N, C-alpha and C positions, 0 to 999 in steps of 0.2 A: 476615411477609416482604412487604416493598417493592419494587415492580420496574418499570423502565422498559422498552418495548418499542417496535417499529413494526413494519409489514406485514412477512408473511412472505418470503422471499426479497430481503433488505434491499438498498436500493442505497445510493450515499453520502447522499443525504440523509435516507435512516433511519436509518443508522447514527450519524451524523457527530450527529444530532439528538440521539440517546440520549446519546452522550458530552458533549457540551455541557449538557445537562439533569444530568448524574452530578456534574459540575462544582457547582451547584449545589444537589443534594441527592447529597451521598458516602452516605448510609444504604441508596442504593437500589441492586439490580443490575439490571444490564443484562442481559436475556433475549434471547437471537437465535434464531427459528424460521427453519428451510429453508437452504438455499444463500444466501451473500451471492452477489450478479451477478459476473460474472467481473471486471470491474475494481477493485471491490472486494477481491474475492478476493487478485488480485495484489498490491494494498497492503496487506494484512494480512499476507503471506507476511513483510514486511520491517518490519511496525510493529504485530504484534499486540500486542509485551509493552507497548506503551504506553496501550493501550486496552482493559485486561481485560473480559470478557463472559462468560457462559454459555449454553450452548446447551439450546434446548426440551428436549432428550432429558437432559443434566444436570439440570435443574430438577426431572425425575421423581423423582430420590433425596432432595429435600426434602421432609418429612413434615409439611410447615405449609401452608396456606392464605395466599393473598396478599389482604392487609390493604388494601394501599393501590396501585394499579395507573395510571401514567401511558402514554397511548398518544401516539405522535407520527407526524406524516408519513401518515396514514389516519385517514378520522372515524370511526370506531367499532371495533366485533370483529369485525367480517366477516372482514378479512384480518390478523388476528393468529394466533398460532399454536394450536391445539387444546390442549395442555397448559396454556398458559397461562389460557385460558378454564375448565378442569377444576378451575383450583386458586381462581378467584372464587367468591364466596359473595353473599347477599345485603347483606351490611353491606361490602364492598368499596366503597372511594372511588375513583373513576376520573376521572382528568383527560385529556380531548383536546386535543391540540395540532397544528393544520393548516393548510394553507397553500392548499387547494383549493377551487376556489369553489361547488363543491356540497356543501359538507360542513354546511350547514345541515340537508341532506333528510337525513343519517344516522338512523336510526331504530331501530337495533339496540342501544341504550343506554337504560337507565334514565335519565331525566332528574331525578329528584330525587337521585338519587346520581353524578351528572357533572356534574363542570365542564368546560367547554370554553372554550379560547383559541382563536379562527379571526381568521385574517388574512389578506389576499389579496396575498402576497406571491410572488416569484418561487421559494422555496423556505422549507419548514420549518425549515432551518438558519438562515433571517434572523430569523425569531420568536425560538430560541433565542439568536442570539448579542445580540439587543437585550435579553433578560433578562441575560444575562452582562455586557453594557455597563453596565447601568442597578444592578446589583449591585457593579460594582467588579470583576469578577473578573477574573485575569491568566492569561494562557493559555500553556503551553509552545509551541515552535515547531512540535513535531507535532501539538499538539490544533490549531494554528491553520491549519496548514497542511491538516488533513482538513476541517475545517468550510468553509474556502476552496474546496476543489476539491467540496463539493456545493453549494455556491453556484454556482461556474463551470458546473458540469453541468445545474443545474435550471432555467438562467435563459438558456443556452446561451451563456456567456460572454456575457451582457447583452444579447443579441440578440432574444430571444424578447419578445412582446410583453407577455408578463406580468410582465415584470423591472419593479421598483419603484425609487424613491429608498431605501428601507428596504434592499433588495438591496445599492446602492451603498454605501450609509454603513455597513452591516454587514462588507463587504470591507475598507474603510478602517481597521474597528477590529482586522480580522484581521491585515492589514499591519502595524498598529502593533504587533502583539503576537507578529510574527516569520515570518508567512507567506511560505513558499518557492515562488514562482513557476515554478520550474524544475521542483519537483517535481509541482506542481499540472499542470503541460502534460502530463505523462508520462501520467496516467490520466484525463483528459477523453477521453467519447465524442463522436464527431462523425459527421452522415452525408453519404457523397460524392456528388458529381453524377454523371450518367451518363457524361458524359466523364471524367471523375474515375476511375471505376468501370472504364473500357476501359483508362487508363493502368496501376492497380492490376494487373490481371489480365495485361497484357503484362507488366509488371513481375516477377509472379509467375512466369510462363511463361520468362523469358529469363535469370532469377536464375542467378548461378556461384557458387561457394564455393572461396575461396582460402585456403591457410596460409601465412601470413607473420609470419616470426619467433615462429612456434608461436602465434600470432592467428589466430582465425576471420575472415574477411572475406569479406563478402556483397557483391557488385557484380551489378547489372541494369540493361540498357541498353534505351529505347523510342525510338519517332520518331512525331510526330503534325507534322499541316500547319499545324494551327492552335494560337494559344496557349491553354493550358490553366490558369489560376490554381489554386492550394492545393496544389502539389506538396509542401510541407513536410507538409501534413495527408497526402496520400496516401502519403509515405515514414513517417510515423508509423504509419499503418494495418499497412503491410507489418514495419516493424520489430515492431510489439507481437503482430501475428498470428502472424509466423512465428519469433518467441521467437530472433530471432539476435543474435550483440552486437554486430558492427559493421556498420551496412548502407548501401551508397554507391546513389543513383539517378541514371543519368546520361541524361537526355530530350531529344530536339531538337526544340523545336517552333519549325516556322517556320524563322527561317535564324540562331536561337541555340539554344547547349545550355544546360542549365541544370542542375547538380548540387548534391545535397544528399544529406547525411550524416550520422548518427545512429551513437553507441557507447554500450555501459554500460562501458566499459572507461576508467578515467582515465592509462592508460598511452597510448593514441592522442589526438594532438592534432591535431584534425580541422581546427581554426581556421588553424593554419599551412598545413597540406594545401592548403585553400582558396585561402588567400594565393597560392599561386602560380599560381592561375587569375584573381589579380585580386579574391579574393572573402576571405570571413571569417565571424566568427560566435563561437560560444565553442568553448571546447577540445571537447567531447563533443556539439557541433549545430552545423553551420555548412554554409555554401553558395557557390556561383562562378556566373558566368552568365559564356559565354566565346561570342563573336561568329563567330568563324570556324573552324570544328575539325569533323569526325564525332564522331560516338559513340564509334567503334570509336578514335579517337586520343585520344581524351580518356581512354578507359579504360586504355590501353597506357601513357598518361604517370601514370596516377593509380597505376596497378603499380608502375612505377620510382621514384615519389617517395615511396610507403608507410613503406617500412623508415627510411626519414630521420624520420620523425615516431610512430615506435613506441618510447616507451624503458621501459625497465624499469619504470620507477615503484617506489610503495613496494610492498612484501612486507608478510605478515604479522608478522614480527619487526618493524617499522616502527610496527605500528599495536597490537599484543596488548596484552592487561594481564596483566603479572608482578609479583611471582608470584603463582601460582592460588591463590585459597582453595577447598577441597576438601571434600569429604566422605569419612570412611571408610566403606567397604561396609558396615561393622556397627555405624554408628552410627543411633541412633532415628530416624523420622521427626519426632518431637517435637523431638530435639535439632538436627536439621538446620534445622529451620523457625525456632529461635530465634537460630541464625546469619544466616538470610535475614532475619529483622525487624530484627536488629542493624545489619547491613551495607548492606542492603536491594539484595542482588543478588536477581535473578529466575530463575538458576538456576546449577548447580555442579554440577563435573565429580565422580565418586566413583570413589575409587581403592583398590585392595588393595596394601599394599605401595608399590611405586614404580608399580606398574601401572593405567593408566587402563580401566576396566572398564564404566564407563557415564555418563551425566549423567542429571540432576533438574531439574528447573524447579519455580519456585514454585506454579504452577498445580496441578503434580500433587500437592505437598505438599497444597495448602489442598484438594485432594478427598478426600485420604486422611483428613487431618483431621476435616471434616467427617463422614466416615464412622466415626470413631473408629477410626482405625487408628494414630496415634500412637505405640505400642510397638513398631511392627513394624519391624525394619532397612530402611533405605533403600535397599538394593539389592532390596528386593521391588518398588518402583514405578520403579526408575530406566530410562532406556531404555539396552538395550545395544546397538543398532544405532546403531554411533559412525560419523560422519564426521568426520575429520582432516584436518590438512591439515601441511604442513613450513614450518619458519621462513623459507623462501626464496618462498613460495608468493603469486603476486601478488596485491594486495587484488581486482584484477577477477575472478580466479579465484574466489576464498571468495566475494565475491558471487554470483557462478553456482551456485556449491555451495549455497548457503542459498537461493536460489529454486528450483533442481530438486530438493532435498532437502525444502523445506519447513522450514527449522530456523533456529532465531535466535541460534546461538551455533557456532562450531567452536574445539575443540581444538586448540592446537599443539603439536607433537612435535618433538623435536630429533634427530638423527641416530641416537640410541639409543633412537628411540620412548618416550623420558620426558616426561612432560607438562610444558611449560617456560611456556606462556603459553595466553591465551584471547581470541577474538576473537567480539563482538558484533555486531548488525545496528547497532547505533546508534554 
């Protein structure tokens, strides 16, 4: 067995490095130990299907030792999972790829069987991107974005002193492969100053929730006697920490009122809303600066204007895949796997007659096959806890359902509860 891993409880840099290396070494399995950090966990809720991996607990089921191991973003064996260590033997070939300055002091690996690739870059992912570039490997936009998030995070958006020209060169390569900067900005972690934290705490205390056109809108106000920069960063912290769909902050600093909005819904046009105050931005992230007004006046005006900038937008019926490829509950796991292999589907609804009774993923099918369960009916491994939606369900609501229930696909039912389509994360 050949394995790629990083330190336990991986962050973006560790996990993205593993994904990049698997592009070069597809015969290796990515094994993750512990729990991903929070922002990576949130990312994987939407994109896990693009980046297959097995957990350390799943590794226990493999009755074979590890013949080759690549360790990335940590200088040796100390911080990798115990189950991975247990499957090593004296003949295991180990490769260490890391960017930490003190890596040369690592003494927990056998020098005779260990090969090390050490570079002082801002991120381990940068080293991996260099390898990808050298070999001419093309990336999907999802892969480029994951690797980009890792580099942006570990270099502090290129502000840390550890940032190198290689980090910048790696980002250029990722941009050329489709890196999506708007997604990068959603997952980057950052620290707030004391003044910023005071504003954040006040916004948390003053937050009010409104139901406008069946959309949940959170608005909060604050006042400060001096200008404090980085209101967008403060708003992003609030937005992610509170997991609200739409958030608008109205903050007076000195004589000016600053308004910043964020929304997960494609049905809400914040750019047009902010244009009413002389501002602008993107549809889902916008801001405005108002010279003469109180925060209460601005809040009242926003509540008046919001219905004008909420549209019904796309519905499930507009984006769903139809007709739906389904599996009969009596089909064997082997039969369903053959269909998945041919079609490339990563999941399929399971039906009995016209009734939807469950859903099964390729990941579950692969696990079952690895345990020799191919002759069993697919219903034995399907998930019967179903989260479904109707044809007219807004896309923003579908996204919310996926996040809240940690799922990658939602079956769409008609008015007679008959399966007519499916919507996936992608």
